[in-house]
C-alpha positions in Angstrom: 19.0 93.3 69.9 18.5 89.4 68.9 19.0 86.1 69.3 22.6 86.6 67.5 23.7 87.1 71.5 25.9 84.9 73.3 29.1 83.6 75.2 30.7 83.1 71.5 31.6 85.9 69.3 29.4 86.3 66.2 31.3 84.8 62.6 31.8 86.9 60.2 33.0 85.8 56.8 32.8 88.5 54.1 33.4 86.4 50.5 35.4 88.5 48.5 36.1 88.0 44.7 37.9 88.7 42.1 38.0 92.6 41.6 37.0 93.4 44.8 36.8 96.3 46.3 39.3 97.3 49.0 37.2 99.8 50.9 34.0 97.4 50.9 35.8 94.4 52.5 37.8 96.8 55.0 34.7 98.6 55.9 33.8 95.0 57.9 37.2 94.1 59.1 37.1 97.2 61.0 33.7 98.1 61.9 33.0 94.5 63.1 36.2 94.1 64.4 35.6 96.6 67.3 32.9 95.9 68.9 33.6 95.1 71.3 31.3 93.7 75.4 31.6 95.9 78.4 34.8 93.2 79.8 36.6 93.9 76.3 36.4 90.7 74.4 35.1 90.9 71.0 32.3 90.1 70.3 33.0 89.1 66.6 34.9 86.8 64.5 35.6 88.3 61.1 37.4 86.0 58.6 38.4 86.8 54.9 37.5 83.4 51.9 37.6 83.9 48.2 36.7 80.7 45.5 39.9 79.6 46.6 42.7 81.0 49.2 45.3 82.9 47.7 45.6 86.3 46.3 42.5 87.2 45.0 42.4 90.4 41.8 40.6 94.3 43.3 40.2 97.6 41.2 43.0 99.1 42.3 46.7 98.0 41.9 47.0 95.8 45.2 45.7 92.6 45.8 44.7 90.6 49.0 45.9 87.3 49.5 43.0 86.0 50.5 43.8 82.7 53.9 40.4 80.5 53.2 38.5 78.9 50.6 34.8 78.8 51.6 35.1 76.9 54.3 34.1 79.1 56.6 31.1 79.6 54.3 29.2 76.8 56.1 29.9 78.1 59.4 29.5 81.1 59.4 26.5 83.5 61.3 26.8 85.7 59.1 28.1 85.9 55.9 28.6 89.5 54.0 29.0 89.9 50.0 31.2 93.4 49.4 30.7 93.6 45.4 33.3 92.9 42.2 33.8 94.4 39.1 32.1 91.8 37.7 28.6 92.9 39.2 28.6 96.2 36.9 28.4 94.4 34.0 24.8 95.1 31.9 23.6 91.4 33.1 25.8 90.4 35.5 25.6 86.6 36.7 22.7 85.4 33.7 23.4 82.9 34.7 25.6 81.9 37.8 28.8 80.8 37.4 28.4 77.1 38.7 31.1 77.7 41.2 30.4 80.7 42.5 26.8 79.1 43.2 28.7 76.7 45.2 30.9 78.2 47.2 27.6 80.2 48.0 25.7 76.9 48.2 28.1 76.3 51.8 26.3 79.0 53.8 23.7 77.1 56.2 20.4 77.8 57.0 19.7 80.5 59.0 23.3 82.3 59.1 22.5 85.5 58.1 23.7 87.1 54.7 24.0 90.8 53.5 25.2 92.7 50.4 26.5 95.3 49.7 26.3 97.6 46.7 25.5 96.1 43.4 26.8 92.7 45.0 23.0 92.5 45.6 22.8 90.7 41.9 25.0 87.6 43.5 21.8 86.8 45.8 19.0 87.8 43.6 20.6 85.7 41.5 20.9 82.6 43.5 17.2 83.9 44.7 17.5 85.0 47.7 16.4 88.0 47.2 12.8 86.6 46.1 10.0 88.0 47.8 12.9 90.2 49.8 13.0 94.5 49.8 15.8 95.1 48.1 17.9 98.4 47.3 22.0 98.9 45.4 23.6 101.2 44.3 21.4 103.6 42.0 23.3 103.6 38.5 21.8 99.9 39.1 18.9 99.7 39.7 17.9 99.6 35.5 19.1 96.5 35.4 18.2 95.2 38.2 14.9 95.8 37.3 14.9 94.4 34.1 16.6 91.3 35.1 14.6 91.1 38.4 11.4 92.5 38.1 9.5 90.1 41.0 12.0 91.8 43.1 10.6 94.7 45.6 13.6 96.8 44.9 13.3 100.7 46.7 16.7 102.4 45.0 16.4 105.5 47.2 16.9 104.4 51.1 20.7 103.1 52.2 20.2 99.9 53.4 16.9 97.3 53.5 16.6 94.5 56.4 14.6 91.6 55.5 15.2 89.7 58.4 17.9 87.0 57.6 18.6 88.9 54.6 20.3 92.5 53.8 21.0 94.6 51.0 23.3 98.3 51.0 23.4 101.0 48.3 26.9 102.1 47.3 30.4 101.5 48.9 29.4 103.7 52.0 26.4 102.4 53.2 28.0 99.5 53.9 29.5 101.0 56.8 25.1 101.9 57.6 24.8 98.2 57.2 27.1 97.2 59.4 26.7 100.0 62.4 23.0 98.4 61.9 23.0 94.8 62.2 25.7 95.7 65.3 23.1 98.0 66.5 21.2 95.1 65.9 22.9 92.8 67.6 24.2 94.2 70.9 22.7 97.3 70.8 23.2 100.9 70.8 25.8 101.7 73.2 28.5 98.9 71.4 27.1 100.1 68.0 28.0 104.2 68.5 31.3 103.1 70.1 32.6 101.4 67.1 30.9 104.9 65.0 33.2 107.0 67.6 36.1 105.0 67.1 36.3 105.1 63.6 35.0 108.6 63.6 31.4 107.9 61.2 28.0 109.0 62.3 26.4 106.3 63.8 23.4 107.2 61.9 22.4 109.0 58.6 19.9 110.7 57.7 18.2 110.5 54.2 18.5 108.1 51.8 20.0 107.0 48.8 18.4 109.6 46.6 20.6 112.8 48.0 23.6 111.2 46.0 22.1 110.7 43.1 22.6 112.9 40.2 19.7 112.9 37.4 20.3 115.3 34.1 17.6 116.9 32.7 17.3 115.3 28.8 17.9 117.6 26.0 14.4 118.4 25.1 15.3 119.3 21.9 13.1 117.0 19.1 9.5 117.0 21.3 6.5 118.5 20.5 6.8 119.1 23.9 10.5 120.1 24.6 10.1 124.1 24.2 7.8 123.6 27.1 9.8 122.4 28.8 13.1 124.1 28.4 11.3 127.9 28.7 9.9 126.4 32.2 13.6 125.1 33.6 14.2 128.7 32.7 11.0 130.2 34.6 10.9 128.5 38.0 10.7 131.6 39.8 7.6 132.1 38.0 6.1 128.9 39.3 4.8 128.0 35.7 1.2 126.8 35.3 0.5 123.8 32.9 -2.1 126.3 31.6 0.8 128.2 30.9 3.6 125.3 29.5 0.2 124.1 27.2 0.3 127.8 26.2 3.8 127.8 25.2 3.5 124.6 23.0 0.4 126.4 21.7 -1.6 122.9 22.6 -4.7 122.6 24.7 -4.1 121.8 28.3 -5.4 117.8 27.3 -3.6 117.6 24.5 0.0 118.6 26.0 -1.0 116.8 29.9 -0.7 113.7 26.9 1.9 114.1 25.3 3.8 115.2 28.0 3.6 112.1 29.4 4.6 110.3 26.6 7.1 112.2 26.3 8.7 112.0 29.8 6.9 109.6 30.9 5.7 111.3 34.1 2.9 114.4 34.9 4.0 117.7 33.8 3.2 118.8 37.9 5.4 115.7 38.7 8.1 117.3 36.0 8.3 119.6 37.3 8.6 119.1 41.0 11.7 117.2 40.0 13.2 119.6 38.3 12.7 122.9 41.0 14.4 120.1 43.6 17.0 119.9 40.9 17.7 123.4 40.9 17.7 123.8 44.4 20.3 121.0 45.4 22.4 123.5 42.5 22.1 126.4 44.6 21.9 124.6 48.3 25.7 123.5 47.3 26.6 126.2 45.4 25.9 129.5 47.4 25.1 130.9 50.3 21.8 131.7 49.2 18.7 131.9 52.5 16.8 128.8 51.7 13.4 131.1 51.8 15.3 133.3 48.5 16.2 129.8 47.6 12.5 128.1 47.8 11.7 131.5 45.8 14.1 130.9 42.8 13.0 127.3 42.5 9.0 128.1 42.6 8.7 126.5 45.9 7.2 129.8 47.2 7.8 129.8 51.3 11.1 128.2 52.9 8.3 125.4 54.8 7.0 123.8 51.5 10.9 123.8 49.7 11.5 122.0 52.8 8.8 119.5 53.0 9.1 118.4 49.8 13.1 117.6 50.5 12.2 115.7 53.5 9.7 113.5 51.5 11.9 113.3 48.2 15.2 113.3 49.6 15.0 112.3 53.4 17.5 115.8 54.6 16.0 119.1 55.3 18.0 121.8 52.9 20.4 122.8 55.8 21.7 119.5 56.0 21.5 119.3 52.3 23.6 121.9 52.9 26.5 120.6 55.2 26.7 117.8 53.2 27.4 118.9 50.2 28.0 122.7 50.6 31.0 124.3 49.1 
């Protein structure tokens, strides 16, 4: 718990923009709005604001009527910025629109600020993420790195906390972040009660990596493509670097150099990623035992598969199957 605890309700301003995602706005109201103290009194006062009061278009066939312009930003203890359609173009907020900069310039010093999904681009354009460890939706990480190479982006986590500045990954990560802030403000008991009321877990294991699909590029037309295609088809044989080099008719040294040039990673790193891809497919689409999956994918043992899934995805094979299995 931190200094946000006090007698008066903590003021949360949700700043929405044209093309808003209704679910991200609703998450904040639902979760913070349920938080109560032991006497049943609300712990948060949540208001919605925009560049101007009135109708705000969403990315669906319904819209919002927002009661406030940007004035509540100046009084808020926490400002939460959900994503909007304008965050998903190739170089969002480059440059930042003057009206948006003016509105968010009202946020008082010391207020806590959080973004959900690709709204991280807004905070980054304001310079608020400089020196922070941040996250955003995995589909936006390439653009984010290109625009803000000086910012420490972690694409594998569900949310980050830099004290007064927080970021969440995708849409549902707004739930994780909101519960985290409630827990930080008022303790686990309050946050757990809110989670129970919403029928969501108070904490999710793993990070964003488990939700990312990484399709294997087509290998045709490259010097190591045939070896990569062969390795993917023979994962159960636990392909070695020497065998892959032999398939490519190269020395190990030349193969390793060309492989890195063409893929950007070492053969060992690439093989581990392909094994994990196949393991995820089998966990999602079959009831094959974990030890069998480990054999089929070249990990050898269930213990090795568990170790690699924990390291790369943050979850065990069993947890992954319970989440994604048919």
